[in-house]
N, CA, C and O atoms as a GROMACS GRO file, in nm:
protein
  280
    1UNK      N    1 -11.045   3.344   4.947
    1UNK     CA    2 -11.146   3.422   5.003
    1UNK      C    3 -11.256   3.455   4.912
    1UNK      O    4 -11.236   3.472   4.791
    2UNK      N    5 -11.374   3.465   4.968
    2UNK     CA    6 -11.506   3.459   4.877
    2UNK      C    7 -11.479   3.623   4.830
    2UNK      O    8 -11.435   3.707   4.909
    3UNK      N    9 -11.510   3.648   4.699
    3UNK     CA   10 -11.514   3.782   4.645
    3UNK      C   11 -11.593   3.766   4.509
    3UNK      O   12 -11.667   3.675   4.471
    4UNK      N   13 -11.557   3.879   4.450
    4UNK     CA   14 -11.628   3.911   4.315
    4UNK      C   15 -11.542   3.919   4.204
    4UNK      O   16 -11.565   3.999   4.114
    5UNK      N   17 -11.445   3.845   4.203
    5UNK     CA   18 -11.328   3.830   4.098
    5UNK      C   19 -11.215   3.884   4.147
    5UNK      O   20 -11.183   3.865   4.264
    6UNK      N   21 -11.136   3.963   4.060
    6UNK     CA   22 -10.997   4.007   4.115
    6UNK      C   23 -11.007   4.126   4.240
    6UNK      O   24 -11.000   4.246   4.214
    7UNK      N   25 -11.021   4.088   4.342
    7UNK     CA   26 -11.030   4.179   4.457
    7UNK      C   27 -10.891   4.192   4.536
    7UNK      O   28 -10.822   4.092   4.557
    8UNK      N   29 -10.854   4.312   4.578
    8UNK     CA   30 -10.712   4.325   4.620
    8UNK      C   31 -10.748   4.312   4.776
    8UNK      O   32 -10.834   4.377   4.835
    9UNK      N   33 -10.654   4.200   4.838
    9UNK     CA   34 -10.650   4.185   4.971
    9UNK      C   35 -10.525   4.145   5.030
    9UNK      O   36 -10.438   4.097   4.957
   10UNK      N   37 -10.506   4.158   5.147
   10UNK     CA   38 -10.388   4.121   5.229
   10UNK      C   39 -10.408   4.010   5.328
   10UNK      O   40 -10.521   3.986   5.371
   11UNK      N   41 -10.304   3.944   5.365
   11UNK     CA   42 -10.326   3.867   5.462
   11UNK      C   43 -10.197   3.918   5.572
   11UNK      O   44 -10.077   3.919   5.548
   12UNK      N   45 -10.264   3.954   5.691
   12UNK     CA   46 -10.185   3.983   5.801
   12UNK      C   47 -10.201   3.922   5.910
   12UNK      O   48 -10.314   3.917   5.960
   13UNK      N   49 -10.075   3.852   5.982
   13UNK     CA   50 -10.088   3.744   6.084
   13UNK      C   51 -10.201   3.637   6.076
   13UNK      O   52 -10.274   3.612   6.172
   14UNK      N   53 -10.209   3.577   5.957
   14UNK     CA   54 -10.266   3.490   5.910
   14UNK      C   55 -10.417   3.507   5.894
   14UNK      O   56 -10.493   3.411   5.884
   15UNK      N   57 -10.459   3.649   5.890
   15UNK     CA   58 -10.608   3.664   5.863
   15UNK      C   59 -10.588   3.748   5.756
   15UNK      O   60 -10.488   3.820   5.744
   16UNK      N   61 -10.709   3.737   5.652
   16UNK     CA   62 -10.738   3.797   5.530
   16UNK      C   63 -10.828   3.896   5.543
   16UNK      O   64 -10.924   3.875   5.618
   17UNK      N   65 -10.818   4.015   5.479
   17UNK     CA   66 -10.864   4.124   5.457
   17UNK      C   67 -10.873   4.197   5.330
   17UNK      O   68 -10.769   4.226   5.272
   18UNK      N   69 -10.991   4.232   5.278
   18UNK     CA   70 -11.016   4.319   5.168
   18UNK      C   71 -10.941   4.437   5.199
   18UNK      O   72 -10.923   4.479   5.313
   19UNK      N   73 -10.890   4.498   5.075
   19UNK     CA   74 -10.816   4.652   5.107
   19UNK      C   75 -10.890   4.754   5.063
   19UNK      O   76 -10.939   4.738   4.951
   20UNK      N   77 -10.915   4.868   5.124
   20UNK     CA   78 -10.979   4.966   5.086
   20UNK      C   79 -10.869   5.095   5.084
   20UNK      O   80 -10.772   5.099   5.160
   21UNK      N   81 -10.900   5.198   4.987
   21UNK     CA   82 -10.815   5.326   4.988
   21UNK      C   83 -10.693   5.296   4.882
   21UNK      O   84 -10.607   5.380   4.859
   22UNK      N   85 -10.694   5.178   4.826
   22UNK     CA   86 -10.606   5.148   4.712
   22UNK      C   87 -10.668   5.037   4.637
   22UNK      O   88 -10.730   4.949   4.696
   23UNK      N   89 -10.651   5.038   4.494
   23UNK     CA   90 -10.712   4.921   4.414
   23UNK      C   91 -10.602   4.847   4.332
   23UNK      O   92 -10.490   4.891   4.305
   24UNK      N   93 -10.653   4.729   4.297
   24UNK     CA   94 -10.576   4.616   4.234
   24UNK      C   95 -10.493   4.696   4.115
   24UNK      O   96 -10.373   4.683   4.093
   25UNK      N   97 -10.583   4.779   4.044
   25UNK     CA   98 -10.523   4.838   3.926
   25UNK      C   99 -10.412   4.934   3.960
   25UNK      O  100 -10.317   4.938   3.882
   26UNK      N  101 -10.411   5.005   4.056
   26UNK     CA  102 -10.301   5.092   4.096
   26UNK      C  103 -10.173   5.037   4.111
   26UNK      O  104 -10.076   5.112   4.126
   27UNK      N  105 -10.159   4.902   4.110
   27UNK     CA  106 -10.020   4.840   4.126
   27UNK      C  107  -9.996   4.740   3.999
   27UNK      O  108  -9.969   4.621   4.007
   28UNK      N  109 -10.011   4.812   3.888
   28UNK     CA  110  -9.986   4.745   3.755
   28UNK      C  111 -10.107   4.674   3.680
   28UNK      O  112 -10.226   4.688   3.712
   29UNK      N  113 -10.060   4.599   3.579
   29UNK     CA  114 -10.162   4.531   3.502
   29UNK      C  115 -10.189   4.410   3.586
   29UNK      O  116 -10.100   4.329   3.613
   30UNK      N  117 -10.321   4.397   3.631
   30UNK     CA  118 -10.354   4.312   3.707
   30UNK      C  119 -10.364   4.159   3.665
   30UNK      O  120 -10.369   4.061   3.740
   31UNK      N  121 -10.366   4.164   3.537
   31UNK     CA  122 -10.404   4.036   3.460
   31UNK      C  123 -10.283   3.990   3.398
   31UNK      O  124 -10.296   3.893   3.324
   32UNK      N  125 -10.162   4.042   3.412
   32UNK     CA  126 -10.015   4.007   3.352
   32UNK      C  127  -9.992   3.890   3.432
   32UNK      O  128 -10.052   3.857   3.534
   33UNK      N  129  -9.894   3.828   3.372
   33UNK     CA  130  -9.856   3.695   3.439
   33UNK      C  131  -9.844   3.705   3.599
   33UNK      O  132  -9.899   3.629   3.678
   34UNK      N  133  -9.753   3.824   3.634
   34UNK     CA  134  -9.716   3.861   3.748
   34UNK      C  135  -9.812   3.964   3.820
   34UNK      O  136  -9.785   4.008   3.932
   35UNK      N  137  -9.912   3.994   3.759
   35UNK     CA  138 -10.047   4.071   3.818
   35UNK      C  139 -10.072   4.013   3.943
   35UNK      O  140 -10.014   3.912   3.983
   36UNK      N  141 -10.169   4.085   4.013
   36UNK     CA  142 -10.227   4.062   4.136
   36UNK      C  143 -10.348   3.954   4.112
   36UNK      O  144 -10.380   3.882   4.206
   37UNK      N  145 -10.412   3.942   3.995
   37UNK     CA  146 -10.516   3.863   3.970
   37UNK      C  147 -10.437   3.703   3.947
   37UNK      O  148 -10.499   3.602   3.980
   38UNK      N  149 -10.342   3.696   3.908
   38UNK     CA  150 -10.272   3.575   3.879
   38UNK      C  151 -10.139   3.530   3.961
   38UNK      O  152 -10.077   3.427   3.931
   39UNK      N  153 -10.102   3.612   4.061
   39UNK     CA  154 -10.000   3.562   4.131
   39UNK      C  155 -10.033   3.641   4.288
   39UNK      O  156 -10.103   3.740   4.304
   40UNK      N  157  -9.963   3.569   4.389
   40UNK     CA  158  -9.962   3.641   4.511
   40UNK      C  159  -9.832   3.710   4.525
   40UNK      O  160  -9.724   3.662   4.494
   41UNK      N  161  -9.852   3.833   4.577
   41UNK     CA  162  -9.716   3.915   4.577
   41UNK      C  163  -9.708   3.941   4.728
   41UNK      O  164  -9.810   3.939   4.798
   42UNK      N  165  -9.602   3.963   4.771
   42UNK     CA  166  -9.564   4.023   4.906
   42UNK      C  167  -9.553   4.162   4.891
   42UNK      O  168  -9.497   4.213   4.794
   43UNK      N  169  -9.607   4.231   4.991
   43UNK     CA  170  -9.583   4.406   4.989
   43UNK      C  171  -9.580   4.445   5.131
   43UNK      O  172  -9.631   4.386   5.227
   44UNK      N  173  -9.508   4.564   5.127
   44UNK     CA  174  -9.481   4.657   5.250
   44UNK      C  175  -9.626   4.738   5.281
   44UNK      O  176  -9.668   4.822   5.202
   45UNK      N  177  -9.684   4.710   5.383
   45UNK     CA  178  -9.816   4.799   5.405
   45UNK      C  179  -9.833   4.864   5.550
   45UNK      O  180  -9.794   4.805   5.651
   46UNK      N  181  -9.886   4.973   5.553
   46UNK     CA  182  -9.928   5.036   5.653
   46UNK      C  183 -10.077   5.081   5.631
   46UNK      O  184 -10.135   5.105   5.526
   47UNK      N  185 -10.124   5.085   5.767
   47UNK     CA  186 -10.271   5.139   5.780
   47UNK      C  187 -10.327   5.055   5.893
   47UNK      O  188 -10.258   5.011   5.985
   48UNK      N  189 -10.464   5.037   5.876
   48UNK     CA  190 -10.515   4.977   5.998
   48UNK      C  191 -10.650   4.906   5.960
   48UNK      O  192 -10.720   4.944   5.866
   49UNK      N  193 -10.684   4.788   6.051
   49UNK     CA  194 -10.808   4.723   6.018
   49UNK      C  195 -10.920   4.799   6.080
   49UNK      O  196 -10.920   4.843   6.195
   50UNK      N  197 -11.015   4.810   5.991
   50UNK     CA  198 -11.132   4.900   6.045
   50UNK      C  199 -11.271   4.834   5.973
   50UNK      O  200 -11.289   4.837   5.851
   51UNK      N  201 -11.361   4.777   6.065
   51UNK     CA  202 -11.471   4.714   6.023
   51UNK      C  203 -11.446   4.595   5.935
   51UNK      O  204 -11.522   4.577   5.840
   52UNK      N  205 -11.347   4.512   5.959
   52UNK     CA  206 -11.326   4.399   5.898
   52UNK      C  207 -11.242   4.413   5.746
   52UNK      O  208 -11.224   4.318   5.671
   53UNK      N  209 -11.198   4.548   5.722
   53UNK     CA  210 -11.112   4.576   5.616
   53UNK      C  211 -10.990   4.656   5.648
   53UNK      O  212 -10.974   4.743   5.733
   54UNK      N  213 -10.902   4.603   5.556
   54UNK     CA  214 -10.767   4.691   5.564
   54UNK      C  215 -10.776   4.803   5.504
   54UNK      O  216 -10.780   4.799   5.381
   55UNK      N  217 -10.783   4.927   5.568
   55UNK     CA  218 -10.757   5.073   5.526
   55UNK      C  219 -10.610   5.096   5.491
   55UNK      O  220 -10.527   5.103   5.581
   56UNK      N  221 -10.580   5.106   5.380
   56UNK     CA  222 -10.430   5.101   5.331
   56UNK      C  223 -10.378   5.264   5.340
   56UNK      O  224 -10.419   5.353   5.264
   57UNK      N  225 -10.294   5.280   5.431
   57UNK     CA  226 -10.220   5.425   5.414
   57UNK      C  227 -10.123   5.407   5.313
   57UNK      O  228 -10.134   5.486   5.219
   58UNK      N  229 -10.023   5.316   5.306
   58UNK     CA  230  -9.924   5.282   5.198
   58UNK      C  231  -9.945   5.128   5.172
   58UNK      O  232  -9.985   5.043   5.252
   59UNK      N  233  -9.908   5.112   5.038
   59UNK     CA  234  -9.902   4.986   4.977
   59UNK      C  235  -9.816   4.969   4.871
   59UNK      O  236  -9.848   5.013   4.760
   60UNK      N  237  -9.678   4.894   4.895
   60UNK     CA  238  -9.574   4.895   4.796
   60UNK      C  239  -9.548   4.749   4.783
   60UNK      O  240  -9.503   4.681   4.876
   61UNK      N  241  -9.574   4.706   4.673
   61UNK     CA  242  -9.536   4.570   4.623
   61UNK      C  243  -9.392   4.537   4.634
   61UNK      O  244  -9.320   4.617   4.574
   62UNK      N  245  -9.339   4.456   4.687
   62UNK     CA  246  -9.204   4.399   4.692
   62UNK      C  247  -9.169   4.343   4.548
   62UNK      O  248  -9.253   4.298   4.471
   63UNK      N  249  -9.003   4.353   4.515
   63UNK     CA  250  -8.973   4.288   4.406
   63UNK      C  251  -9.030   4.156   4.335
   63UNK      O  252  -9.057   4.062   4.410
   64UNK      N  253  -9.045   4.146   4.238
   64UNK     CA  254  -9.130   4.018   4.169
   64UNK      C  255  -9.055   3.879   4.186
   64UNK      O  256  -9.106   3.773   4.149
   65UNK      N  257  -8.943   3.888   4.238
   65UNK     CA  258  -8.847   3.773   4.272
   65UNK      C  259  -8.917   3.705   4.390
   65UNK      O  260  -8.896   3.588   4.422
   66UNK      N  261  -8.980   3.767   4.436
   66UNK     CA  262  -9.067   3.706   4.561
   66UNK      C  263  -9.196   3.666   4.532
   66UNK      O  264  -9.269   3.634   4.626
   67UNK      N  265  -9.238   3.660   4.421
   67UNK     CA  266  -9.379   3.605   4.384
   67UNK      C  267  -9.408   3.476   4.370
   67UNK      O  268  -9.322   3.405   4.317
   68UNK      N  269  -9.534   3.417   4.412
   68UNK     CA  270  -9.579   3.280   4.382
   68UNK      C  271  -9.701   3.279   4.296
   68UNK      O  272  -9.799   3.351   4.316
   69UNK      N  273  -9.690   3.204   4.213
   69UNK     CA  274  -9.807   3.186   4.116
   69UNK      C  275  -9.916   3.128   4.188
   69UNK      O  276  -9.891   3.060   4.288
   70UNK      N  277 -10.046   3.150   4.146
   70UNK     CA  278 -10.169   3.089   4.213
   70UNK      C  279 -10.211   3.031   4.098
   70UNK      O  280 -10.314   2.965   4.096
   0.00000   0.00000   0.00000
């Protein structure tokens, strides 16, 4: 996705969306090996897509054994 560095995004049904109402730093050290700037992580989320962005009501990362390095 085009962005300005380490931006929080989700992929839902094959479509990518930047996330609002939670930030990348709200979910641990973004620059750690398993951090969201360095690894794709699965998450359980709820919210809605509004104006091309995902508005998060909840955003919970799943255990790290399900991560994929980028």
